N, C-alpha and C positions, 0 to 999 in steps of 0.2 A: 635382390639380383644375386643369380649366381656366375661365377666367372668359369669357364670352360677351363677343364686342362690343359695345361700348355701343348702335349702332342697328341693331343685330341684333333682324326684324321689328319694331321700333319704328319705323325713319324710314318716312315715306309711301308711298318709293318699293319697301317689302316688298308694301303693301297694293295698288301699283298695280300691282305687278307679279303678283300672284295674284291681280288680278279679270282682267287678260290674260291670263294662261295659263288658268284657267276658260275664259275665253269661246274659246280658241282649241280647247282640248281637249275643248269640248262637255262641261263638269262644271258641271252648276247650284248645286253646293255643296261644300264642302269646310273643314276647319280642317287648320293646318298651325301644329306647336309644337315648342318645344325644351326641354330644360332641362339646367341646369350646377347639378353639386354643388360645393356648398360645403364649405371643411375644418373649418367648425361645426356640419354635420348640417341645415345650411339647402339649400334650393333654389331657384334662381331658372327658375322656369316663364312662358315666353311664347306668348302664340297668337295667330293671326290668324286669322279666317274670311271667306269671300265666300261671296255667293249664297242660293240656297232651300233649304228641305228638299226641296221638290217644286213641278214644273212645274207641278202641278195645283193645289196650294194656294199656294203663292207664300210661304207663311213664313220669315223670315229665317233663313239659320242664324246661330246666335250659339255661345260659348264654350262652353256648357252642351250644346249639342246632341246628340246620340247618333246615333252610326253604325257600322253594323256590323264587329267588327275580323275576320271570316272566318278566315280560318287564323291568325293571329296567337292565337287562342283554343288553339292548340296548346301556347303556352307555358306559358297559366295551369295548363290539366291536365297539363303536365308538374309543374309544381311542386307542384301537389297530389299527386301520385304519390313525386315526393321528398321531400314531408314525409313520406309513410308509410315510405320508407328509413330516414331519420331515426328517425322513431319505432320503427325497427327490426320492422316488421310486416311487409316484404318486403324483398327485394334488387334490386338489378337484371337477376340473373339466374336469379330466382325465374320456374318455368314459368308461363304463364297459368292452365294446368290445375290449378296447384295449389291457385290462388286461386278458380277458375270451372271447377268439376269437369263441369259440364255445357256446355260451351266446347268449337263442334267447326266447322270450315269442311269443304267439300267432301272434301279429302284428309285422310283421318285420321290418317296417319304425320308428316304437318305440324303437324298441330293440337298433337301430343303434343311439338314441339319449338321452338314458339314463348314466348319470353322477354318479360319487361318490357321491357329494353333494347331488344329487336328492336321492340317497339311503337313506342317514342319515335324509334329512328332509322331506320324505314321499310324497315326491312329484315327485316319479319315475312314479307314474300310475299305479303300477307291484298289481294287485289284492291279495289285504292283507292275508286273513284269510288263508293259505292253509294248511293243517297240515298235509301233507301226511307223511305216515310214511316208512321211506325207510330203515329202519334197524336200529342195532346197532352198525354196523362196522365204521372202520375208514375213509370210504367213503361216507358215509351219507349225509355229506352233499355235497359233490360233485353230487352224485344220486336226492338228493330235488331240487339242481338248475336245473339238467337235465331237470326234470318234468316241470320246471317250462314253458316250450315249448308249452304248451298248453295255460296257464295262458294269461288272458285278462286283457286289459289295461282299468284301472277305467275312465283316465282323459291321455291326451298327457304329454309325460315326460314335467317338468317342471308346471305342472298345478296346480288346486286347490290340496291343502295336502290332503292325503287319506290315513290313517294309514297302512303300511304294513310290516307287519311281514315277509312276502317273501321278502321282499328287502333286510331285514338286514342278512336274509340265505344267499343271493347274495354278500352282503359286507363280512359276514365272509367266501365266498367262498374266495374272494379277498385278503384276511389274508392268509389263506390258500396255495395260488399259492404262493403269496410272500415272503411268509415264511418259503415254502417248508418243513409243517409241518400241523399238523390237528388245528384245530380252539381252540381245549379243552390246545393241545399242547404250543400252542401260548398263552394263557391264563395265563398256571403255568410260562411259562419261562420271558414272558414279562411283566405282571402284579404282578402275584402271590408272587413270589420269589422276585422282587425290594420293594414291600408292605409289605413281612413279614407274609404273610397270612398263616393260620393253618387250619382252619373252614372253608373249600369251596370247591365243587365240583361240577362237572359239568355230571356226568357219574352213570347211575342209579345203577352198578355193584359196587360203592364204598357209596353206601348210610349204607349198614350196619356197616362201619367202624365207623361212629358216631352216636350221637343220633339225629337222624332225624324226623321231624315233616312230619305228611299224613294230606293229604289235605282232608275236611268235605262238603258235599254241601247236598243240603235238601232233608231233610226224605220223601218220598215218600207218605208214611203211616202222614196223616196228624192229624190223631188222636193220633201218639205216643207222648211222654212227651218230646222225643230226637228231637228237631227241625232238626239238621244235625247229618249225617251219614257218617262214612269214606269214600274215593272212593275207587273205585276200580281198577282205573290205578292211579300210584304214579307219573308217570313224562311225559312229554310232549315229543313226541320224539324229538331221539336225531340230526336229520337233520335239524332242524327249531332251534337247541341251540341257533345259536348267536343271535338269536330273544328275547330268553326266559327260559334258563334253566338251570341259574348258580343257588347254593343252597346252603347258606352260613347262619353265623350267621349274626346277628343285628350288633354286633360290626366289621366285617368284611367290610358290607357294610359301614358303618363310618368310616371307616380307607380310604377305597379307596375314601368317597367323602373327606377325609382331605385332601389327594394328591391334588385333582382337586380344592379344597379352596386355596392352597397354590400355585396355579398354575403350577401345573404338579409336585411338589415334597414330595415325600414318606414322613412320617412320621419317617424312617428307615434312610432319609437322601441321601437316592437315587434318582434320577429325573426319571419319565416315560413320562412325556411328555416337548416339550418348555414351557414357559411362554404363547407367541403368541399362540400356537394351544389350551391350557388351555382356555387361554382368548376368542378364537375365538368361540369352542364350547357353549361357554355363549351368542354370540353374537345374536342377534335376525336376521333369517334366513328368515322365514314366519310370515306375520302380522295377527296374529289371533284376534285382536280384533272385528273384523267384526260377529263372530260367538262366543263369549265368551266373560263375563265380569272377569272371572276369570283369563284367560291364555291370556297373552299381544301377546306371539309370541313361536314359536318353535326355538331351537337354530340347532345345529350339536348335535343330541341325545339328549338334554336336552329340556324342556319344561322351558318357564321361565314366571315368576308368581309373583304378586306383592302383597306383606304383609303387607298395611299398610305403603306403601313409600319404603320397601325394596325388593330387589328381590331375590325371589327364583330360581334357578336352580334345578329341579324336575322331577323325572319320579316316576311314580308307577309299578306296576304289577299285572297280575292274569291269574293263571295257573288253575290245574284240583284242583278248592277247597282250592287256596291258595291265601291271598292277602297281599300288599306289598306295603308300602307307604314311599318315601324316597324325604326329604327334604332339599337344602343344602342354606345356604345365605354367599356368600362369604366374603360379604364387610362388617359380623359380625363376619367370622372367626365359624358359629354356622351350626350346622346341625341335623337332627330327624330322626330316622326313626322307621316303627312300620311294624313287620312281625307277618303273623296269620297263621294259617291252616284252615280256616273257610269263606266261602261267606259271610258271617256276618262282616270280617275283615276291612271293608271299612268303615260301621259304627261305629266300634270301633276306625278305627283310625280318624275319622273325628273328632269325640271327645275327644279323648286323645291330640290330637292335639290342636284343639282347647283351651283345658286347659293350655298343655303347652307352646302355643304361648302368653297369658296373662302373665305366668310369665316370659317371654323374652320381653314383650313390642312391640310385635307382633300381627298381626289381618290376622288371617286365612280368604283368601279370601273365598266370598259366591257370588254366583249368583245375579245380580243385577234387577230390571226391572225396565222399566220406570214409569212413573206415572202413566199411561192411562192404562197399562200392562193389567188387569184384566177385561177389558171393550174391548178390541183388540178381535175383528172376527178371529179364525184361520180356519175356514171352508177349507179355500183352502189346506189345508196342508193335511186333509184326504184323506187316501189312502193305497195303498200297494208299500213300495220300499224293493228292493230287492241286494242285492251282491249275489255271486257265495254259498256261504253258510248260508246267512241269510235272513229269510225275518221279514218286520216291517209293523204293520197295525196299522194305525192313527183312530181309530175311536170314535162316538159318544158313551158316557157312557150312563147308564140309569137316570143318574143325569142331562144329556143334554151337561156335558163338553166333552172334548174329554181325548182319554186315548191311553195307546201306549203297545202294548203286541209285542214280539220276539218270531221267530218260527226258529229253527237251521234246515237247509235242509242238515247238514253235523252232524252228532256229535261230538262233540270237549272237553267239559267239562262236561260231563256225569250229569249236572245240570235238573231238571225235566222242563218243559216249566213254566215258572210265568205267575200270573195272570196279567190282565191288569194294569196297573200305571198308575192313574190321571198326565196331562200334566197339567203345571201352565205357563200360559203366561207371557213372559218378555219382549218381545216385537210384533212388527208385524214379525219378522220373529226368533226369540227366545224364547227358552220354556225351562224350566228342570223339569225332575222327582227327586223323590225320594221313593224309599223302602227298606226291611230289606237287601237287596245283590249290591245295586247301587244306585247311585246321579248322579246327572250332567247337564249340559249344552249341549243343541242340537240347530239345525237349520234348517231353510228350506231356499233352496238357489236355485238359477234357474243360469246351467251353459252351455252356447253355446245352450241357447234354452230347454234344458230338467230341470227339475226339480228332487231335489234330498234331501234324507233325510239327515243331518250329526250329524253323532255323531261319531266324531275324524275320522270313515271311512266313504265314500260317499256310502250313497245309492240311486239307480237312483229307479224314479217313473215309477211306470209298469201300473199302473191302479187308477183311481180316487172312486172304490170301492171293499172294502175288499170283498176275496170269501172265501167260505168254503171249505176248503182240511184237510180232517180227519189225510193224513197221516203225518200233518207237525205239531199234536198238542198231 
């Protein structure tokens, strides 16, 4: 276990720095938290906050304010599944159709091969970003899974990893069937109560009971001094909940992380997972080193990264104008999390995490390039790549370099189209981007003779030349 530096998030310089970064990256409000576990079962939790919950209401963010965790919710859903594994109700290699006989996607043969493990490692092949609104009733997850009957297969089950929100909705439905209650109710009974959590919700109707952050997206008026504006939709559809709608304080997120770092033992003394299952969630399941120099592998739910010789089990999240970053370091008994209510939250999180890491003798992982990378010709990656919901164009910029631009085929997050972003070569197949709202590594892959653009999800190449389609602009 590691003691936190005395001044970390306590000295005035940390508050000043957070305020400064929030202004720099157009983040109206944020919470930043760290936790260190003691040998005696205690925990040192420190939280600082900045800003307001919404530029409309101007209500101050405090330590109890709720922010959307986004896809960090997937770790919670994975934990519910692993509890069922502990109880012998299923195994990781159980076929989905054994639990959900009526489950189907567009390809019947692929349907029959999908396992629980593949849902949790994003290797099920199920088309990922389907955000169908199936209402707010308690049958919304069931209805969502029923609508996957038309979902395409991006890969064969067990093939290359392609991030799938839809797959986690299926996992949530499995929880519902085996627990005979809604996914939301299972969270309360099997996680929130044993963890002792009170500032956490999943349903929009509960938001007024708390001080709750509202997301902010890019201001369509580029001449306005306000770079971001509040969203018009607060939460993603409830049916996709198991993939990303848990909303809570940063302290609640860190308390959950503590239970995982304690191999399933909550700070309350209650056990939420067996030691074996907690450790298995952090065991590599899919090797990412061919497509990333930052992330080494995907575990069960968790992403595994190297912070200067220390492994982080982590997961971020992005919803409608809200960004979360969540990193645990089980071997040190440390975790950090940043929750924000703006598209600029990723950049804020990067900067503050880097400074916290330095205080903890950790090294925030950054994309690494091969020595000759800037000279590599990436002409072969030019073209159009698509999924069901997104089109990606890789084109030549005015300076002759390669740029990438995303276009939504289906509106999801309310963001106006972002301008093209310069691609920085890292190797013959890897490259990175960085702009005000996103950064990270991408890769060009060939799978079964087909070309793909990999950005956690797989986007299939459909043309070598960009086309002009004003309906997507």
